[in-house]
N, CA, C and O atoms as a Tripos MOL2 file, in Angstrom:
@<TRIPOS>MOLECULE
protein
  296   295    74     0     0
PROTEIN
NO_CHARGES

@<TRIPOS>ATOM
      1 N          11.8040   27.0180    7.0570 N.3       1 MET1
      2 CA         12.4310   25.6740    7.4340 C.3       1 MET1
      3 C          13.4830   25.4750    7.5990 C.2       1 MET1
      4 O          14.1480   25.8130    6.6190 O.2       1 MET1
      5 N          14.1480   25.0010    8.5180 N.am      2 THR2
      6 CA         15.6370   24.5940    8.8580 C.3       2 THR2
      7 C          16.0610   23.4260    8.3900 C.2       2 THR2
      8 O          15.6650   22.4320    8.9990 O.2       2 THR2
      9 N          16.8880   23.2460    7.3070 N.am      3 PRO3
     10 CA         17.2800   21.9800    6.9790 C.3       3 PRO3
     11 C          18.2680   21.0450    7.8040 C.2       3 PRO3
     12 O          19.1290   21.5910    8.4940 O.2       3 PRO3
     13 N          18.1900   19.8150    7.7660 N.am      4 THR4
     14 CA         18.6120   19.0610    8.8970 C.3       4 THR4
     15 C          19.9870   18.1510    7.7980 C.2       4 THR4
     16 O          20.2100   18.2290    6.5900 O.2       4 THR4
     17 N          20.5540   17.4750    8.7220 N.am      5 THR5
     18 CA         21.3320   16.2950    7.7920 C.3       5 THR5
     19 C          21.0480   14.9200    8.4180 C.2       5 THR5
     20 O          20.9500   14.7070    9.6270 O.2       5 THR5
     21 N          20.9520   14.1850    7.6130 N.am      6 ILE6
     22 CA         20.4690   12.7670    7.7960 C.3       6 ILE6
     23 C          21.6010   11.8070    7.3070 C.2       6 ILE6
     24 O          22.1070   12.1110    6.2270 O.2       6 ILE6
     25 N          22.0610   10.7250    7.9240 N.am      7 GLN7
     26 CA         22.8980    9.6860    7.4760 C.3       7 GLN7
     27 C          22.5310    8.4630    6.6050 C.2       7 GLN7
     28 O          22.3140    7.5010    7.3410 O.2       7 GLN7
     29 N          22.3900    8.1720    5.3360 N.am      8 LEU8
     30 CA         22.2560    7.4130    4.4970 C.3       8 LEU8
     31 C          23.0190    6.5630    3.7780 C.2       8 LEU8
     32 O          23.9540    7.1760    3.2620 O.2       8 LEU8
     33 N          23.0170    5.1640    3.4720 N.am      9 ASP9
     34 CA         24.1240    4.3580    3.0480 C.3       9 ASP9
     35 C          24.1210    4.9410    1.7330 C.2       9 ASP9
     36 O          23.2750    5.7340    1.3200 O.2       9 ASP9
     37 N          25.0530    4.5320    1.1390 N.am     10 LYS10
     38 CA         25.6800    4.7940   -0.4860 C.3      10 LYS10
     39 C          24.4640    4.2810   -1.1910 C.2      10 LYS10
     40 O          23.7890    5.0390   -1.8880 O.2      10 LYS10
     41 N          24.1480    2.9510   -1.0240 N.am     11 SER11
     42 CA         23.1730    2.5820   -1.7160 C.3      11 SER11
     43 C          21.5620    2.8610   -1.8110 C.2      11 SER11
     44 O          20.7860    2.3440   -2.6150 O.2      11 SER11
     45 N          21.3240    3.6030   -1.0090 N.am     12 LEU12
     46 CA         20.0100    4.2150   -0.8090 C.3      12 LEU12
     47 C          20.1570    5.3550   -1.4840 C.2      12 LEU12
     48 O          19.4150    5.5080   -2.4540 O.2      12 LEU12
     49 N          21.1960    6.4950   -1.1320 N.am     13 VAL13
     50 CA         21.5080    7.6710   -2.3590 C.3      13 VAL13
     51 C          21.8630    7.2300   -3.6680 C.2      13 VAL13
     52 O          21.7770    8.0400   -4.5900 O.2      13 VAL13
     53 N          22.2410    6.0930   -3.8800 N.am     14 ASN14
     54 CA         22.0520    5.9400   -5.4270 C.3      14 ASN14
     55 C          20.8840    5.5690   -5.7870 C.2      14 ASN14
     56 O          20.5810    5.8480   -6.9480 O.2      14 ASN14
     57 N          19.9570    4.9040   -5.0180 N.am     15 ALA15
     58 CA         18.7700    4.7600   -5.1130 C.3      15 ALA15
     59 C          17.7510    5.7460   -5.4990 C.2      15 ALA15
     60 O          16.8530    5.6410   -6.3340 O.2      15 ALA15
     61 N          18.0650    6.7310   -4.7250 N.am     16 LEU16
     62 CA         17.6170    8.0000   -4.6570 C.3      16 LEU16
     63 C          17.7680    8.4820   -5.9660 C.2      16 LEU16
     64 O          16.8400    8.6780   -6.7520 O.2      16 LEU16
     65 N          19.2060    8.7070   -6.2230 N.am     17 LYS17
     66 CA         19.4820    9.5610   -7.3300 C.3      17 LYS17
     67 C          18.7530    8.8770   -8.5830 C.2      17 LYS17
     68 O          18.2650    9.5970   -9.4550 O.2      17 LYS17
     69 N          18.6840    7.4970   -8.6630 N.am     18 SER18
     70 CA         18.0790    6.8310   -9.9800 C.3      18 SER18
     71 C          16.6290    7.0070  -10.0060 C.2      18 SER18
     72 O          16.0250    6.7270  -11.0410 O.2      18 SER18
     73 N          15.9710    7.4640   -8.9250 N.am     19 SER19
     74 CA         14.5190    7.6520   -8.7430 C.3      19 SER19
     75 C          14.1340    9.0520   -9.0210 C.2      19 SER19
     76 O          12.9560    9.3170   -9.2580 O.2      19 SER19
     77 N          15.0250    9.9430   -9.0090 N.am     20 ARG20
     78 CA         14.4870   10.9970   -9.6350 C.3      20 ARG20
     79 C          13.5430   11.3060  -11.0300 C.2      20 ARG20
     80 O          13.5310   10.5690  -12.0160 O.2      20 ARG20
     81 N          12.8550   12.4070  -10.9010 N.am     21 GLU21
     82 CA         11.9560   12.4340  -12.1410 C.3      21 GLU21
     83 C          12.4620   13.4320  -12.8800 C.2      21 GLU21
     84 O          12.0560   13.5750  -14.0330 O.2      21 GLU21
     85 N          13.1930   14.0770  -12.4770 N.am     22 TYR22
     86 CA         14.2130   15.1780  -13.2650 C.3      22 TYR22
     87 C          15.7930   15.3370  -12.7320 C.2      22 TYR22
     88 O          16.1700   14.9780  -11.6160 O.2      22 TYR22
     89 N          16.5440   15.8800  -13.6400 N.am     23 PRO23
     90 CA         17.8200   15.6820  -12.6970 C.3      23 PRO23
     91 C          18.0010   16.4090  -11.8960 C.2      23 PRO23
     92 O          18.6090   15.9800  -10.9140 O.2      23 PRO23
     93 N          17.6200   17.6980  -11.9030 N.am     24 ARG24
     94 CA         18.0330   18.6740  -10.8220 C.3      24 ARG24
     95 C          16.7660   18.5170   -9.4270 C.2      24 ARG24
     96 O          16.6480   19.2560   -8.4490 O.2      24 ARG24
     97 N          16.0630   17.4620   -9.7440 N.am     25 GLN25
     98 CA         14.9870   17.5040   -8.5360 C.3      25 GLN25
     99 C          15.9680   17.3900   -7.1280 C.2      25 GLN25
    100 O          17.0870   16.8780   -7.1200 O.2      25 GLN25
    101 N          15.4370   17.8520   -6.2160 N.am     26 THR26
    102 CA         16.0790   17.7470   -5.1100 C.3      26 THR26
    103 C          15.7590   16.5660   -3.8740 C.2      26 THR26
    104 O          14.5920   16.3770   -3.5340 O.2      26 THR26
    105 N          16.6770   15.9380   -3.3570 N.am     27 TYR27
    106 CA         15.9710   14.9390   -2.8230 C.3      27 TYR27
    107 C          14.9270   15.1810   -1.4350 C.2      27 TYR27
    108 O          14.4050   14.2800   -0.7790 O.2      27 TYR27
    109 N          14.7710   16.9350   -1.1630 N.am     28 ASN28
    110 CA         13.8050   16.8980   -0.5420 C.3      28 ASN28
    111 C          12.4370   16.7480   -1.2250 C.2      28 ASN28
    112 O          11.5240   16.2510   -0.5650 O.2      28 ASN28
    113 N          12.2240   17.1260   -2.4600 N.am     29 GLU29
    114 CA         11.0920   16.5980   -3.5880 C.3      29 GLU29
    115 C          10.6850   15.7080   -3.4100 C.2      29 GLU29
    116 O           9.5370   15.4560   -3.0410 O.2      29 GLU29
    117 N          11.5440   15.0090   -3.6330 N.am     30 LEU30
    118 CA         11.6840   13.2740   -4.0560 C.3      30 LEU30
    119 C          11.0880   12.7270   -2.8170 C.2      30 LEU30
    120 O           9.9830   12.1860   -2.8360 O.2      30 LEU30
    121 N          11.6130   12.8210   -2.0170 N.am     31 ILE31
    122 CA         11.2930   12.0440   -0.5210 C.3      31 ILE31
    123 C           9.6340   12.4090   -0.2120 C.2      31 ILE31
    124 O           8.8010   11.6150    0.2250 O.2      31 ILE31
    125 N           9.4140   13.8390   -0.5710 N.am     32 ARG32
    126 CA          8.3900   14.4210    0.0820 C.3      32 ARG32
    127 C           7.1330   13.7240   -1.4370 C.2      32 ARG32
    128 O           5.9930   13.5310   -1.0130 O.2      32 ARG32
    129 N           7.2930   13.4500   -2.7380 N.am     33 ASN33
    130 CA          6.1740   12.6440   -3.4860 C.3      33 ASN33
    131 C           6.4930   11.0970   -2.9880 C.2      33 ASN33
    132 O           5.4430   10.4550   -2.9660 O.2      33 ASN33
    133 N           7.3500   10.5130   -2.6840 N.am     34 MET34
    134 CA          7.4330    9.2790   -2.2020 C.3      34 MET34
    135 C           6.7380    9.1830   -0.7140 C.2      34 MET34
    136 O           6.2270    8.1150   -0.3790 O.2      34 MET34
    137 N           6.7270   10.3130    0.1740 N.am     35 MET35
    138 CA          5.6700   10.0450    1.3530 C.3      35 MET35
    139 C           4.3130   10.1460    0.7790 C.2      35 MET35
    140 O           3.4860    9.4090    1.3170 O.2      35 MET35
    141 N           3.9270   10.8320   -0.1140 N.am     36 HIS36
    142 CA          2.5980   11.1030   -0.7120 C.3      36 HIS36
    143 C           2.0820    9.9820   -1.3200 C.2      36 HIS36
    144 O           0.8780    9.7370   -1.2500 O.2      36 HIS36
    145 N           2.9920    9.1500   -2.0110 N.am     37 VAL37
    146 CA          2.4280    7.9990   -2.6360 C.3      37 VAL37
    147 C           2.5260    6.7330   -1.3540 C.2      37 VAL37
    148 O           1.9450    5.6510   -1.4280 O.2      37 VAL37
    149 N           3.1450    7.0500   -0.5400 N.am     38 PHE38
    150 CA          3.1730    5.9870    0.6020 C.3      38 PHE38
    151 C           1.7900    6.2850    1.4830 C.2      38 PHE38
    152 O           1.0050    5.4160    1.8630 O.2      38 PHE38
    153 N           1.6820    7.6620    1.7100 N.am     39 HIS39
    154 CA          0.2130    7.1140    2.4600 C.3      39 HIS39
    155 C          -0.9470    7.1740    1.8090 C.2      39 HIS39
    156 O          -2.0490    7.2540    2.3510 O.2      39 HIS39
    157 N          -0.6820    7.1290    0.3670 N.am     40 SER40
    158 CA         -2.0350    6.8580   -0.3080 C.3      40 SER40
    159 C          -1.9650    5.5250   -0.4000 C.2      40 SER40
    160 O          -2.9350    4.8670   -0.0240 O.2      40 SER40
    161 N          -0.9140    4.9390   -0.8680 N.am     41 VAL41
    162 CA         -1.1420    3.3640   -0.6810 C.3      41 VAL41
    163 C          -1.7620    2.9390    0.6830 C.2      41 VAL41
    164 O          -2.8750    2.4180    0.7680 O.2      41 VAL41
    165 N          -0.8520    3.2380    1.8690 N.am     42 LYS42
    166 CA         -1.5510    2.7570    2.8720 C.3      42 LYS42
    167 C          -2.9880    3.3600    3.3860 C.2      42 LYS42
    168 O          -3.5130    2.8370    4.3690 O.2      42 LYS42
    169 N          -3.5220    4.2840    2.8270 N.am     43 LYS43
    170 CA         -4.8900    4.8200    3.1650 C.3      43 LYS43
    171 C          -5.7840    3.9640    2.2470 C.2      43 LYS43
    172 O          -6.9320    3.7260    2.6230 O.2      43 LYS43
    173 N          -5.2890    3.4310    0.9390 N.am     44 ARG44
    174 CA         -6.1960    2.3080    0.2210 C.3      44 ARG44
    175 C          -5.8780    0.9230    0.8510 C.2      44 ARG44
    176 O          -6.8260    0.1450    0.7370 O.2      44 ARG44
    177 N          -5.1010    0.5590    1.3040 N.am     45 ASN45
    178 CA         -4.8030   -0.8150    1.7940 C.3      45 ASN45
    179 C          -6.1010   -0.9930    2.7740 C.2      45 ASN45
    180 O          -6.9790   -1.8240    2.5430 O.2      45 ASN45
    181 N          -6.1160    0.0560    4.1040 N.am     46 GLN46
    182 CA         -6.7730    0.0730    4.9720 C.3      46 GLN46
    183 C          -8.3790    0.0900    4.3070 C.2      46 GLN46
    184 O          -9.1610   -0.8330    4.5380 O.2      46 GLN46
    185 N          -8.6260    0.8940    3.7260 N.am     47 TYR47
    186 CA        -10.0490    0.6620    3.0480 C.3      47 TYR47
    187 C         -10.2660   -0.6930    2.2670 C.2      47 TYR47
    188 O         -11.4150   -1.1250    2.1730 O.2      47 TYR47
    189 N          -9.1720   -1.4070    1.6830 N.am     48 ASP48
    190 CA         -9.4000   -2.6570    1.3190 C.3      48 ASP48
    191 C          -9.5860   -3.7670    2.3040 C.2      48 ASP48
    192 O         -10.3330   -4.7330    2.1440 O.2      48 ASP48
    193 N          -8.7780   -3.5100    3.4050 N.am     49 GLU49
    194 CA         -8.7630   -4.5250    4.3800 C.3      49 GLU49
    195 C         -10.2560   -4.3120    5.3270 C.2      49 GLU49
    196 O         -10.6980   -5.2630    5.9710 O.2      49 GLU49
    197 N         -10.8630   -3.1340    5.3210 N.am     50 PHE50
    198 CA        -12.3610   -2.9050    5.6530 C.3      50 PHE50
    199 C         -13.4340   -3.5090    5.0900 C.2      50 PHE50
    200 O         -14.4010   -4.0640    5.6120 O.2      50 PHE50
    201 N         -13.0170   -3.2540    3.4810 N.am     51 LEU51
    202 CA        -14.2760   -4.1920    2.7030 C.3      51 LEU51
    203 C         -14.2580   -5.7200    2.9100 C.2      51 LEU51
    204 O         -15.1900   -6.5230    2.8780 O.2      51 LEU51
    205 N         -12.7570   -5.9240    3.1610 N.am     52 HIS52
    206 CA        -12.8860   -7.5000    3.0050 C.3      52 HIS52
    207 C         -13.3900   -8.1660    4.3790 C.2      52 HIS52
    208 O         -13.8330   -9.3140    4.3380 O.2      52 HIS52
    209 N         -13.3290   -7.4360    5.6450 N.am     53 LYS53
    210 CA        -13.8640   -7.7150    7.0620 C.3      53 LYS53
    211 C         -15.5590   -7.2940    6.7050 C.2      53 LYS53
    212 O         -16.4150   -7.9690    7.2770 O.2      53 LYS53
    213 N         -15.8550   -6.5620    6.0840 N.am     54 VAL54
    214 CA        -17.3830   -6.3250    6.0670 C.3      54 VAL54
    215 C         -17.9460   -7.2860    4.9030 C.2      54 VAL54
    216 O         -19.1320   -7.6080    4.9790 O.2      54 VAL54
    217 N         -17.1670   -7.7660    3.8290 N.am     55 GLN55
    218 CA        -17.5620   -8.6960    3.0550 C.3      55 GLN55
    219 C         -17.7400  -10.1710    3.5770 C.2      55 GLN55
    220 O         -18.5350  -11.0110    3.1550 O.2      55 GLN55
    221 N         -16.7510  -10.3020    4.6670 N.am     56 GLN56
    222 CA        -16.4240  -11.7940    5.3360 C.3      56 GLN56
    223 C         -17.8620  -12.5780    5.6230 C.2      56 GLN56
    224 O         -18.1770  -13.6890    5.1970 O.2      56 GLN56
    225 N         -18.6220  -11.7200    6.4380 N.am     57 ALA57
    226 CA        -19.5270  -12.3530    6.8940 C.3      57 ALA57
    227 C         -21.0890  -12.6060    6.0170 C.2      57 ALA57
    228 O         -22.1290  -13.2270    6.2330 O.2      57 ALA57
    229 N         -20.7450  -12.0540    5.3340 N.am     58 LYS58
    230 CA        -21.8890  -12.2120    3.6770 C.3      58 LYS58
    231 C         -21.1990  -13.1860    3.0980 C.2      58 LYS58
    232 O         -21.9810  -14.0730    2.7580 O.2      58 LYS58
    233 N         -20.4940  -13.3450    2.9250 N.am     59 MET59
    234 CA        -19.4940  -14.6780    1.9490 C.3      59 MET59
    235 C         -19.6190  -15.8460    2.6670 C.2      59 MET59
    236 O         -19.9270  -16.9320    2.1770 O.2      59 MET59
    237 N         -19.4160  -15.6600    3.6610 N.am     60 LYS60
    238 CA        -19.6350  -17.0260    4.6140 C.3      60 LYS60
    239 C         -21.3010  -17.4880    4.7410 C.2      60 LYS60
    240 O         -21.6550  -18.6590    4.6060 O.2      60 LYS60
    241 N         -22.3140  -16.2800    5.0430 N.am     61 GLU61
    242 CA        -23.5300  -16.6990    4.7340 C.3      61 GLU61
    243 C         -23.7380  -17.4200    3.4550 C.2      61 GLU61
    244 O         -24.2340  -18.5460    3.4680 O.2      61 GLU61
    245 N         -23.3630  -16.7930    2.2690 N.am     62 LEU62
    246 CA        -23.6240  -17.3520    0.9430 C.3      62 LEU62
    247 C         -22.9830  -18.8370    0.8320 C.2      62 LEU62
    248 O         -23.5410  -19.7760    0.2650 O.2      62 LEU62
    249 N         -21.7490  -18.8920    1.4510 N.am     63 TRP63
    250 CA        -20.9910  -20.1830    1.1540 C.3      63 TRP63
    251 C         -21.3640  -21.2710    1.9130 C.2      63 TRP63
    252 O         -21.5930  -22.3260    1.3210 O.2      63 TRP63
    253 N         -21.4900  -21.2040    3.3390 N.am     64 ASP64
    254 CA        -22.1310  -22.2710    4.4710 C.3      64 ASP64
    255 C         -23.2880  -22.3300    4.3100 C.2      64 ASP64
    256 O         -23.8200  -21.9600    5.3570 O.2      64 ASP64
    257 N         -24.0860  -22.6160    3.5050 N.am     65 ASN65
    258 CA        -25.4220  -23.3220    3.5540 C.3      65 ASN65
    259 C         -25.8440  -24.6440    3.0780 C.2      65 ASN65
    260 O         -25.0800  -25.3340    2.4020 O.2      65 ASN65
    261 N         -26.9510  -25.0050    3.3790 N.am     66 LYS66
    262 CA        -27.2750  -26.3330    3.6890 C.3      66 LYS66
    263 C         -27.5490  -26.7640    2.1960 C.2      66 LYS66
    264 O         -27.2030  -27.8930    1.8490 O.2      66 LYS66
    265 N         -28.1430  -25.9310    1.3190 N.am     67 GLU67
    266 CA        -28.4750  -26.1650    0.0650 C.3      67 GLU67
    267 C         -27.3200  -26.6810   -0.9350 C.2      67 GLU67
    268 O         -27.5510  -27.5940   -1.7280 O.2      67 GLU67
    269 N         -25.8050  -25.9170   -0.8390 N.am     68 ASP68
    270 CA        -24.7610  -26.1130   -1.5530 C.3      68 ASP68
    271 C         -24.3160  -27.5120   -0.8810 C.2      68 ASP68
    272 O         -23.8700  -28.3380   -1.6770 O.2      68 ASP68
    273 N         -24.3680  -27.8440    0.3150 N.am     69 GLU69
    274 CA        -23.7940  -29.3300    0.6350 C.3      69 GLU69
    275 C         -24.8680  -30.2060    0.1420 C.2      69 GLU69
    276 O         -24.3490  -31.2780   -0.1710 O.2      69 GLU69
    277 N         -26.0370  -30.2210   -0.0470 N.am     70 VAL70
    278 CA        -26.6440  -31.3640   -0.8250 C.3      70 VAL70
    279 C         -26.5260  -31.4040   -2.4140 C.2      70 VAL70
    280 O         -26.8330  -32.3890   -3.0850 O.2      70 VAL70
    281 N         -26.0490  -30.2250   -2.9160 N.am     71 TRP71
    282 CA        -25.5090  -30.5670   -4.4020 C.3      71 TRP71
    283 C         -23.7590  -30.9950   -4.4450 C.2      71 TRP71
    284 O         -23.1480  -31.4740   -5.4000 O.2      71 TRP71
    285 N         -23.3350  -30.7110   -3.3540 N.am     72 GLU72
    286 CA        -21.8840  -31.5040   -3.4470 C.3      72 GLU72
    287 C         -21.7820  -33.1170   -3.0740 C.2      72 GLU72
    288 O         -20.7620  -33.7600   -3.3240 O.2      72 GLU72
    289 N         -22.7500  -33.5980   -2.5560 N.am     73 ASN73
    290 CA        -23.2090  -35.0700   -2.1560 C.3      73 ASN73
    291 C         -24.1750  -35.7660   -3.3810 C.2      73 ASN73
    292 O         -24.4240  -36.9720   -3.3850 O.2      73 ASN73
    293 N         -24.6860  -34.8090   -4.4330 N.am     74 ALA74
    294 CA        -25.2760  -35.5660   -5.5420 C.3      74 ALA74
    295 C         -24.8250  -36.5550   -6.3270 C.2      74 ALA74
    296 O         -25.5480  -37.0230   -7.2060 O.2      74 ALA74
@<TRIPOS>BOND
     1     1     2 1
     2     2     3 1
     3     3     4 2
     4     3     5 am
     5     5     6 1
     6     6     7 1
     7     7     8 2
     8     7     9 am
     9     9    10 1
    10    10    11 1
    11    11    12 2
    12    11    13 am
    13    13    14 1
    14    14    15 1
    15    15    16 2
    16    15    17 am
    17    17    18 1
    18    18    19 1
    19    19    20 2
    20    19    21 am
    21    21    22 1
    22    22    23 1
    23    23    24 2
    24    23    25 am
    25    25    26 1
    26    26    27 1
    27    27    28 2
    28    27    29 am
    29    29    30 1
    30    30    31 1
    31    31    32 2
    32    31    33 am
    33    33    34 1
    34    34    35 1
    35    35    36 2
    36    35    37 am
    37    37    38 1
    38    38    39 1
    39    39    40 2
    40    39    41 am
    41    41    42 1
    42    42    43 1
    43    43    44 2
    44    43    45 am
    45    45    46 1
    46    46    47 1
    47    47    48 2
    48    47    49 am
    49    49    50 1
    50    50    51 1
    51    51    52 2
    52    51    53 am
    53    53    54 1
    54    54    55 1
    55    55    56 2
    56    55    57 am
    57    57    58 1
    58    58    59 1
    59    59    60 2
    60    59    61 am
    61    61    62 1
    62    62    63 1
    63    63    64 2
    64    63    65 am
    65    65    66 1
    66    66    67 1
    67    67    68 2
    68    67    69 am
    69    69    70 1
    70    70    71 1
    71    71    72 2
    72    71    73 am
    73    73    74 1
    74    74    75 1
    75    75    76 2
    76    75    77 am
    77    77    78 1
    78    78    79 1
    79    79    80 2
    80    79    81 am
    81    81    82 1
    82    82    83 1
    83    83    84 2
    84    83    85 am
    85    85    86 1
    86    86    87 1
    87    87    88 2
    88    87    89 am
    89    89    90 1
    90    90    91 1
    91    91    92 2
    92    91    93 am
    93    93    94 1
    94    94    95 1
    95    95    96 2
    96    95    97 am
    97    97    98 1
    98    98    99 1
    99    99   100 2
   100    99   101 am
   101   101   102 1
   102   102   103 1
   103   103   104 2
   104   103   105 am
   105   105   106 1
   106   106   107 1
   107   107   108 2
   108   107   109 am
   109   109   110 1
   110   110   111 1
   111   111   112 2
   112   111   113 am
   113   113   114 1
   114   114   115 1
   115   115   116 2
   116   115   117 am
   117   117   118 1
   118   118   119 1
   119   119   120 2
   120   119   121 am
   121   121   122 1
   122   122   123 1
   123   123   124 2
   124   123   125 am
   125   125   126 1
   126   126   127 1
   127   127   128 2
   128   127   129 am
   129   129   130 1
   130   130   131 1
   131   131   132 2
   132   131   133 am
   133   133   134 1
   134   134   135 1
   135   135   136 2
   136   135   137 am
   137   137   138 1
   138   138   139 1
   139   139   140 2
   140   139   141 am
   141   141   142 1
   142   142   143 1
   143   143   144 2
   144   143   145 am
   145   145   146 1
   146   146   147 1
   147   147   148 2
   148   147   149 am
   149   149   150 1
   150   150   151 1
   151   151   152 2
   152   151   153 am
   153   153   154 1
   154   154   155 1
   155   155   156 2
   156   155   157 am
   157   157   158 1
   158   158   159 1
   159   159   160 2
   160   159   161 am
   161   161   162 1
   162   162   163 1
   163   163   164 2
   164   163   165 am
   165   165   166 1
   166   166   167 1
   167   167   168 2
   168   167   169 am
   169   169   170 1
   170   170   171 1
   171   171   172 2
   172   171   173 am
   173   173   174 1
   174   174   175 1
   175   175   176 2
   176   175   177 am
   177   177   178 1
   178   178   179 1
   179   179   180 2
   180   179   181 am
   181   181   182 1
   182   182   183 1
   183   183   184 2
   184   183   185 am
   185   185   186 1
   186   186   187 1
   187   187   188 2
   188   187   189 am
   189   189   190 1
   190   190   191 1
   191   191   192 2
   192   191   193 am
   193   193   194 1
   194   194   195 1
   195   195   196 2
   196   195   197 am
   197   197   198 1
   198   198   199 1
   199   199   200 2
   200   199   201 am
   201   201   202 1
   202   202   203 1
   203   203   204 2
   204   203   205 am
   205   205   206 1
   206   206   207 1
   207   207   208 2
   208   207   209 am
   209   209   210 1
   210   210   211 1
   211   211   212 2
   212   211   213 am
   213   213   214 1
   214   214   215 1
   215   215   216 2
   216   215   217 am
   217   217   218 1
   218   218   219 1
   219   219   220 2
   220   219   221 am
   221   221   222 1
   222   222   223 1
   223   223   224 2
   224   223   225 am
   225   225   226 1
   226   226   227 1
   227   227   228 2
   228   227   229 am
   229   229   230 1
   230   230   231 1
   231   231   232 2
   232   231   233 am
   233   233   234 1
   234   234   235 1
   235   235   236 2
   236   235   237 am
   237   237   238 1
   238   238   239 1
   239   239   240 2
   240   239   241 am
   241   241   242 1
   242   242   243 1
   243   243   244 2
   244   243   245 am
   245   245   246 1
   246   246   247 1
   247   247   248 2
   248   247   249 am
   249   249   250 1
   250   250   251 1
   251   251   252 2
   252   251   253 am
   253   253   254 1
   254   254   255 1
   255   255   256 2
   256   255   257 am
   257   257   258 1
   258   258   259 1
   259   259   260 2
   260   259   261 am
   261   261   262 1
   262   262   263 1
   263   263   264 2
   264   263   265 am
   265   265   266 1
   266   266   267 1
   267   267   268 2
   268   267   269 am
   269   269   270 1
   270   270   271 1
   271   271   272 2
   272   271   273 am
   273   273   274 1
   274   274   275 1
   275   275   276 2
   276   275   277 am
   277   277   278 1
   278   278   279 1
   279   279   280 2
   280   279   281 am
   281   281   282 1
   282   282   283 1
   283   283   284 2
   284   283   285 am
   285   285   286 1
   286   286   287 1
   287   287   288 2
   288   287   289 am
   289   289   290 1
   290   290   291 1
   291   291   292 2
   292   291   293 am
   293   293   294 1
   294   294   295 1
   295   295   296 2
@<TRIPOS>SUBSTRUCTURE
     1 MET1         2 RESIDUE 1 A MET
     2 THR2         6 RESIDUE 1 A THR
     3 PRO3        10 RESIDUE 1 A PRO
     4 THR4        14 RESIDUE 1 A THR
     5 THR5        18 RESIDUE 1 A THR
     6 ILE6        22 RESIDUE 1 A ILE
     7 GLN7        26 RESIDUE 1 A GLN
     8 LEU8        30 RESIDUE 1 A LEU
     9 ASP9        34 RESIDUE 1 A ASP
    10 LYS10       38 RESIDUE 1 A LYS
    11 SER11       42 RESIDUE 1 A SER
    12 LEU12       46 RESIDUE 1 A LEU
    13 VAL13       50 RESIDUE 1 A VAL
    14 ASN14       54 RESIDUE 1 A ASN
    15 ALA15       58 RESIDUE 1 A ALA
    16 LEU16       62 RESIDUE 1 A LEU
    17 LYS17       66 RESIDUE 1 A LYS
    18 SER18       70 RESIDUE 1 A SER
    19 SER19       74 RESIDUE 1 A SER
    20 ARG20       78 RESIDUE 1 A ARG
    21 GLU21       82 RESIDUE 1 A GLU
    22 TYR22       86 RESIDUE 1 A TYR
    23 PRO23       90 RESIDUE 1 A PRO
    24 ARG24       94 RESIDUE 1 A ARG
    25 GLN25       98 RESIDUE 1 A GLN
    26 THR26      102 RESIDUE 1 A THR
    27 TYR27      106 RESIDUE 1 A TYR
    28 ASN28      110 RESIDUE 1 A ASN
    29 GLU29      114 RESIDUE 1 A GLU
    30 LEU30      118 RESIDUE 1 A LEU
    31 ILE31      122 RESIDUE 1 A ILE
    32 ARG32      126 RESIDUE 1 A ARG
    33 ASN33      130 RESIDUE 1 A ASN
    34 MET34      134 RESIDUE 1 A MET
    35 MET35      138 RESIDUE 1 A MET
    36 HIS36      142 RESIDUE 1 A HIS
    37 VAL37      146 RESIDUE 1 A VAL
    38 PHE38      150 RESIDUE 1 A PHE
    39 HIS39      154 RESIDUE 1 A HIS
    40 SER40      158 RESIDUE 1 A SER
    41 VAL41      162 RESIDUE 1 A VAL
    42 LYS42      166 RESIDUE 1 A LYS
    43 LYS43      170 RESIDUE 1 A LYS
    44 ARG44      174 RESIDUE 1 A ARG
    45 ASN45      178 RESIDUE 1 A ASN
    46 GLN46      182 RESIDUE 1 A GLN
    47 TYR47      186 RESIDUE 1 A TYR
    48 ASP48      190 RESIDUE 1 A ASP
    49 GLU49      194 RESIDUE 1 A GLU
    50 PHE50      198 RESIDUE 1 A PHE
    51 LEU51      202 RESIDUE 1 A LEU
    52 HIS52      206 RESIDUE 1 A HIS
    53 LYS53      210 RESIDUE 1 A LYS
    54 VAL54      214 RESIDUE 1 A VAL
    55 GLN55      218 RESIDUE 1 A GLN
    56 GLN56      222 RESIDUE 1 A GLN
    57 ALA57      226 RESIDUE 1 A ALA
    58 LYS58      230 RESIDUE 1 A LYS
    59 MET59      234 RESIDUE 1 A MET
    60 LYS60      238 RESIDUE 1 A LYS
    61 GLU61      242 RESIDUE 1 A GLU
    62 LEU62      246 RESIDUE 1 A LEU
    63 TRP63      250 RESIDUE 1 A TRP
    64 ASP64      254 RESIDUE 1 A ASP
    65 ASN65      258 RESIDUE 1 A ASN
    66 LYS66      262 RESIDUE 1 A LYS
    67 GLU67      266 RESIDUE 1 A GLU
    68 ASP68      270 RESIDUE 1 A ASP
    69 GLU69      274 RESIDUE 1 A GLU
    70 VAL70      278 RESIDUE 1 A VAL
    71 TRP71      282 RESIDUE 1 A TRP
    72 GLU72      286 RESIDUE 1 A GLU
    73 ASN73      290 RESIDUE 1 A ASN
    74 ALA74      294 RESIDUE 1 A ALA
């Protein structure tokens, strides 16, 4: 692997320093771990959105029915 240089704001560098799990953790390790968490959360969010869309039709069927409307006007 060939290392590269990237420019970061000082505030971001300070945030990275304070986010280390141990004092000698490299930025490479830290950013790799952050990316792993990011991708896990993104994948979970996509799954949650999928479930929500699947459930919408059934919930509409359950909630939008004539029997419930009769009870609302009782």
